[in-house]
Structures are given as structure tokens and as C-alpha cells.
N, C-alpha and C positions, 0 to 999 in steps of 0.2 A: 572321251578322247582316246585315240588309238595308242596302244601300248608301244613304248619306244622299241625300235628294232634292235635286236641283239645280234651283232655280227663281229667276227674277227676280221679286222682290217689291219694289214701289216705290210711292211717292206719285206718281200720274200723272193727267193729264187726257186729253181726246181728242187733244190736240196736243203735250203736254209731259210730261216726266218729271223728277223732282227727284233730283239726286245730291248727295253730300256730300263736302266736302274740309275740311281744317283747315290754317291757316297762322298764321305770326307776325302780330301786329297791323299791322306795316308793309306787309304784302301784303293781308291780309284786310280791314282797315278801308277803305282806298281802293277796293278792289274793290266793297264794299257801297255806298260813297258814289257811285261813278260807274257802277255796274252793269256794269263791265268790269274785267278784270284789269289792274293797273297796269304801267308800264314795267319795274318791278323783277321782275315775274313771268317766270320763265325759260321761254321757248318752245322752247328747244333740248334740253330734257330731258323724259323721260317723266313724265306726270302721271296719277295714279290717281284715278278717280272711283268712288264707292260708292253704290248706290241704297239701301243699308240704313243707317238712322239709328243703330241700336244697334251695328252693326259699326263705324261711324265713331267712336262713343263708346268702343268697345274700343280702337280704334287710337290715338285722341288722349287717352285717359284723362279723358273728360268735359271736354276742353278745358284740361287742366292740364299736359300734356307741353310742354316747351320747344319753341318754334317751331310749336306747334299750338294756341295759346291762343284763336284766333278760328275758330269753326266756321261754315262757310258751307253754306247750302242753295242750290245752283245749279240753277235751272230751265232745262232745255235742250229743244230740239225732239225729239220722238220720232223724226222722220225722221233727224236727225243721230245720235242714240243707236243706232238700228237699223243705220245705215250702219257705225258703228264696230264693233258686234257682228258684223255680217256679214263685215267685213274683219279680224276678229281671229283670232289663233292662241292655242292654250293655251300658258301660260307654262312648262309642263313636258311632257316626253315621256310619251305614254301608249301602251303596247304594244297593238296591235289597232286603235287609232284612226288612228295614223300608220303608213305602210308600214314605216318604220324610223327610227332616231334621226337619221340624216343628212337624211332627207326632212323631218323635223320641224324640224331646225336651219335648213334652207333656207327653209322656210315662215316660221319665226319671224323670220328676218333680213329677209324681204320685208314682213312684216305691219306695218300702220300702227297696230295695236292688239293687245293681248294680254289674256287672261282668266285669272283665278285663281278657283277655287271654294273659298272658305274657310268654316269653320263659322260659321253664324249665331250671334248672341249673345242671351242673355236680359237682363232688367233688371239682373241682377247681373254681367253681362258674361261669364257662363259659356257654354261652347259648347253649341249645340243640335245635334240629329242632322241637320238639313237644312243645305244649303250656300247661301251667299250669293255673288253675282257681284261681283267687283272687276274693273274695266275700266281697263287702262293704255293711255294714248294717247301716240303719238309722231309726229314729223314732221308731215305734212299734217293728221293727225287733231288734233293739238294746235292748229294754226292754225285749223282749222274750229271746234273747240270754243270757242276764245276769240272768234273774229271772226264766226262765222255761226250757231252753234247756241245760244249763250247768250241766254236771254230775260230772266232776272232773277237777281240775286245778293242773298241775304238773310243777315243775321247771326242765327244760331240759338244763339249762345253762351248768352244768358240762358235759353233753353229748356233747353239741356243742363244748366246749373247747377241750374235748378229741379227737373228730373226727378231729377238725382243727389241733391239734398238730400232729396227725398221718399223715395228708395230708402234712402239712408243713415239717415234718420229712422224707418225701419220702416213706411213707408206705400206699398208697391208698387202697391196698387190705384189710389191717386190718381196715382202716377207713370205708370202704364199709360194712364190717361185722357188724358194730355198727349202721348203718342207720336204722331208722324205716322201717318196711316192708310194704311199700306202694304198693297197687295193684289197678287195675281198679275198680272203684266204680260201683256197680250194677245199670243198667238202665241209664247210663250216656247219651246215645244217646237220649232216650225219654225225659229225664229230661232237657236237654239243647237244644232241637230243636229250641226254640225261641231265642237262644243266639249264633247262628252260622252264620258266614258270607258265 
């Protein structure tokens, strides 16, 4: 069987890329109101950003899981996103890509970001054969994400609920029309060479 395709697909402009996160309302709503993450947002822990809207819906259960009721579309600079990907390490050891497990562990410990390639999801949140990038930020990368890269933060919870209602009501065609228009991110192959098995 052919290995699933690893691509970065995202809603993007010439200067920004949109990623998704989900938080409890006490974090998510102030972030939307002020366009910045509030004081209660923890900068000392890893934060995962996801360019795939449907993968975020899988992760947060369409905004119904406890602590993930507010779904955010965070528009960040492409420059910042690409810096994070270039400074990332795979979150798991891959024989042949890393010299050995110890070398991977050293790289992971130093890395300011980490990458997982998880199965992309369809409208029913079932896995697809292609893989979707999840990008975990820590340390300096978290600070840059919050203070330098973020352009805007929007609440897409109503959109998530509308799409979910259409899917649940048996109208996947109308649901698909509302999805963010994600397309291949420019330069994905060059950007992720060090993150492929």
C-alpha cells in the first residue's frame, strides 16, 4: 500500500496562514476580543497549531469537548510559520531519517517546535489516506507565536456548529461549501524535507 501523502494544506494568503486551536471560553473569547492571547494563556507549555480545519474538528469534537468549546482561527505570518517548521523535529523517531534514537532524542530536546503527521479527516471525521501537519510550539516559538506572528484571532465556533449540523442532517454537499478553502501550501516539499520518513 502506498504511504499516505504528507502535505501542508491550509487557508493562506501571500503573507499569512490560518491555523486552528480550541480553548475553553475563558481563554478563547478574550483572545478573540483583544486579538491576542490573554494572561491566563500558558506560555510555558507546548501549544499545538493545526492548519487543517477538519482535523481541528476531529480533535475538539466540533467544539463540544470540555475545555475546547471555543474554536479559534488564528491568522499568523507565513514567515513565522515557516520559521517554526524549519526549526521543528519530528515528535517520534523514524529509522533512516535520524542517525539513531539517541540523535533524535537530542534533536527533540533542542527543538523549539515539533511535528506530527496525522491522518487528515473528512466531513464525517473519518481518516483519509493523506496526512495533515500538526505543529507543536514551545519556548521561544510560543512567545513568537503569541507576540510576533499573530495577525488576527477569529471565533469560528458558529461555523463549526453550522457545518456539523449540516453533516448531521444529511447534507454534506452544503456542509462542504462552507469549509475554509484549504489548498497546498507553497514550497511544502522543501520546507518539510527534514520531517519526512
